[in-house]
C-alpha positions in Angstrom: -2.1 -14.0 -16.9 -3.5 -13.9 -13.3 -1.0 -12.5 -10.8 -1.0 -15.7 -8.8 -0.3 -17.7 -12.0 2.6 -15.4 -12.7 3.9 -16.1 -9.2 3.5 -19.9 -9.8 5.3 -19.6 -13.2 8.1 -17.6 -11.6 8.6 -20.2 -8.9 8.5 -23.1 -11.4 11.0 -21.3 -13.7 13.5 -20.9 -10.9 13.2 -24.5 -9.7 13.7 -25.7 -13.3 16.6 -23.4 -14.2 18.6 -23.7 -11.0 18.9 -27.2 -9.5 20.2 -25.7 -6.3 17.1 -23.6 -5.7 14.4 -24.6 -3.3 11.2 -23.2 -1.7 10.7 -23.0 2.1 7.6 -22.0 3.9 4.4 -22.8 5.8 2.0 -24.5 3.4 4.1 -24.4 0.3 3.4 -28.1 -0.3 -0.2 -27.9 0.8 -2.9 -28.3 -1.9 -3.7 -24.6 -1.6 -0.1 -23.8 -2.3 0.3 -20.4 -0.7 -2.8 -18.9 -2.3 -2.0 -20.9 -5.5 1.5 -19.5 -6.0 3.2 -22.8 -5.2 0.4 -25.2 -6.1 1.6 -28.6 -7.4 5.3 -27.8 -7.3 5.9 -30.5 -4.7 4.6 -33.1 -7.2 6.9 -31.8 -9.9 10.1 -31.2 -7.9 9.8 -33.3 -4.7 9.6 -32.5 -1.0 13.3 -31.9 -0.7 13.0 -28.8 -2.9 9.5 -27.6 -1.9 9.7 -27.8 1.8 6.8 -27.3 4.2 8.2 -25.8 7.4 7.1 -25.5 11.1 5.7 -22.4 12.7 9.2 -21.1 13.6 10.0 -18.1 11.5 13.4 -17.2 12.9 14.7 -20.7 12.8 13.5 -21.4 9.3 14.9 -18.1 8.0 18.2 -18.9 9.6 18.1 -22.2 7.7 17.5 -20.2 4.5 20.5 -17.9 5.3 22.7 -20.9 5.8 21.6 -22.5 2.6 22.3 -19.3 0.7 25.8 -19.1 2.1 26.3 -22.7 1.2 25.6 -22.1 -2.5 21.9 -22.7 -2.7 19.1 -20.3 -3.7 16.3 -20.4 -1.1 12.9 -18.8 -1.7 11.3 -18.1 1.7 7.6 -17.6 1.7 5.6 -16.0 4.5 1.8 -15.9 4.0 1.7 -12.8 6.2 4.2 -10.0 6.3 3.4 -9.4 10.0 5.1 -12.6 11.1 8.3 -11.9 9.3 8.9 -9.6 12.3 9.7 -12.7 14.2 12.7 -13.4 11.9 14.1 -9.8 11.8 17.4 -10.8 13.4 18.1 -13.2 10.6 17.0 -10.8 7.9 18.5 -7.6 9.3 21.5 -8.6 11.2 22.5 -11.6 9.2 21.3 -11.8 5.5 21.5 -8.0 4.9 24.9 -7.6 6.6 27.1 -10.3 5.2 28.2 -8.3 2.1 29.5 -5.5 4.4 31.0 -7.6 7.2 33.2 -9.6 4.8 34.2 -6.9 2.3 31.9 -8.1 -0.4 33.4 -11.6 -0.5 30.3 -13.3 0.9 26.7 -12.7 -0.2 23.3 -14.1 0.8 21.3 -14.6 -2.5 17.8 -15.1 -1.1 14.2 -14.2 -2.1 11.8 -13.6 0.8 8.1 -13.4 -0.3 5.8 -11.5 2.0 2.0 -11.2 1.5 0.1 -8.1 2.6 -3.5 -6.8 2.2 -6.9 -7.4 3.7 -9.2 -10.4 3.3 -11.6 -11.9 5.8 -11.5 -10.3 9.3 -7.9 -10.8 10.2 -7.3 -8.1 12.7 -4.4 -5.9 13.5 -1.7 -8.7 13.5 -2.4 -9.7 9.9 -3.0 -6.3 8.3 0.3 -4.3 8.3 2.2 -3.0 5.4 5.8 -2.6 6.6 7.7 -2.0 3.3 9.2 1.2 4.5 10.7 -0.6 7.5 12.5 -3.1 5.3 13.5 -0.4 2.8 15.5 1.4 5.4 17.8 -1.6 6.0 21.1 -1.3 4.1 21.7 -4.5 2.1 18.1 -5.3 1.5 16.3 -4.7 -1.9 12.6 -4.3 -1.5 10.2 -4.7 -4.5 6.4 -4.6 -4.7 5.4 -5.9 -8.1 2.1 -4.4 -9.2 1.4 -6.6 -12.3 1.9 -10.1 -13.6 4.6 -8.9 -16.0 6.4 -7.2 -13.1 6.4 -10.5 -11.2 7.9 -12.4 -14.1 10.6 -9.8 -14.7 11.5 -9.1 -11.0 11.7 -12.7 -9.9 13.6 -13.9 -12.9 16.2 -11.2 -12.3 16.3 -11.7 -8.5 16.7 -15.4 -8.6 19.3 -15.6 -11.4 21.3 -12.4 -11.3 21.0 -10.6 -8.0 23.6 -11.6 -5.4 21.9 -10.2 -2.3 18.6 -10.7 -0.4 15.4 -9.4 -2.0 12.2 -8.7 0.0 9.2 -9.0 -2.3 5.9 -7.7 -1.0 2.8 -9.1 -2.8 -0.6 -7.6 -2.2 -3.3 -10.3 -1.6 -5.9 -8.4 -3.6 -3.7 -8.6 -6.7 -3.6 -12.4 -6.8 -6.9 -12.9 -8.7 -6.4 -10.0 -11.1 -5.7 -10.6 -14.8 -2.9 -8.6 -16.5 -1.4 -8.4 -19.9 2.0 -10.1 -20.2 4.5 -10.9 -22.9 5.9 -7.3 -23.2 9.6 -6.8 -23.9 11.4 -7.0 -20.6 13.0 -3.8 -19.4 16.8 -3.7 -19.9 19.1 -3.7 -17.0 17.9 -4.0 -13.4 14.1 -4.3 -13.8 13.0 -2.8 -10.5 13.4 0.8 -11.3 10.6 3.4 -11.3 8.6 3.1 -14.6 6.0 5.3 -16.2 2.7 3.4 -16.7 0.6 6.4 -17.9 1.8 9.6 -19.4 0.1 13.0 -18.5 0.8 16.7 -18.6 -0.4 18.1 -15.3 0.1 15.9 -12.2 2.7 13.3 -11.2 1.4 10.4 -9.0 3.8 8.0 -7.5 2.4 4.7 -6.3 3.4 1.1 -5.4 1.8 -2.3 -5.5 -2.0 -2.3 -5.8 -2.1 1.5 -5.5 -0.7 1.7 -9.0 -4.1 0.5 -10.2 -5.9 3.0 -8.0 -3.7 5.8 -9.3 -4.6 4.9 -12.8 -8.3 4.9 -12.0 -7.9 8.3 -10.4 -6.0 9.6 -13.4 -8.8 8.4 -15.8 -11.4 10.0 -13.5 -9.9 13.4 -13.4 -9.2 13.3 -17.1 -12.8 12.5 -18.0 -14.5 14.7 -15.4 -12.1 17.6 -15.0 -10.0 17.6 -18.2 -6.8 17.2 -16.1 -4.1 14.9 -17.6 -3.2 13.8 -21.1 -3.3 16.5 -23.7 -4.5 19.3 -21.3 
């Protein structure tokens, strides 16, 4: 399954399973559908659940926080992580803090999808990877799915079982890559570190698209320098 098709399937599954879920974001109802990850959903579920929003990140994210507090499950989409910086007050001071400010009695169940990675000449304002910034905020869970299977598992768990805000960072260069799916889902919370290739000599830790690069590097040093599995 292509990565973008896994995203689309995850979005559709959430809308189908939870009638109080909705998708908000710039271009989510456009024919391109956020690089294909929301394509056609407005025709299936209507414009009241797949909502194209204005260029106003802080206001729209505030709407998402309010919807979550009112019992809905919003999925916010930002086609570039960089412009999520404009809604940091809502993400950091509001969504992430409610569970602490009200003794765990109030939660903000919310998925925020952020896209990173290069494509055509986008310049410095469209090229940042700020996952470490979000990961340092108490109350936020940050995931970076590296395969289609990870997308399906992470998003199903986040949208149905996790009570607090989740930041998911998707690498643009993964969207057109094809991955094996249909494996047995990992038990418990799925976004824990997982071993994708076993070796004997070196441990490489990677996230997102760099998991693929790490596997290429491991295959190279095994073939050319006999470092890795069985050596």
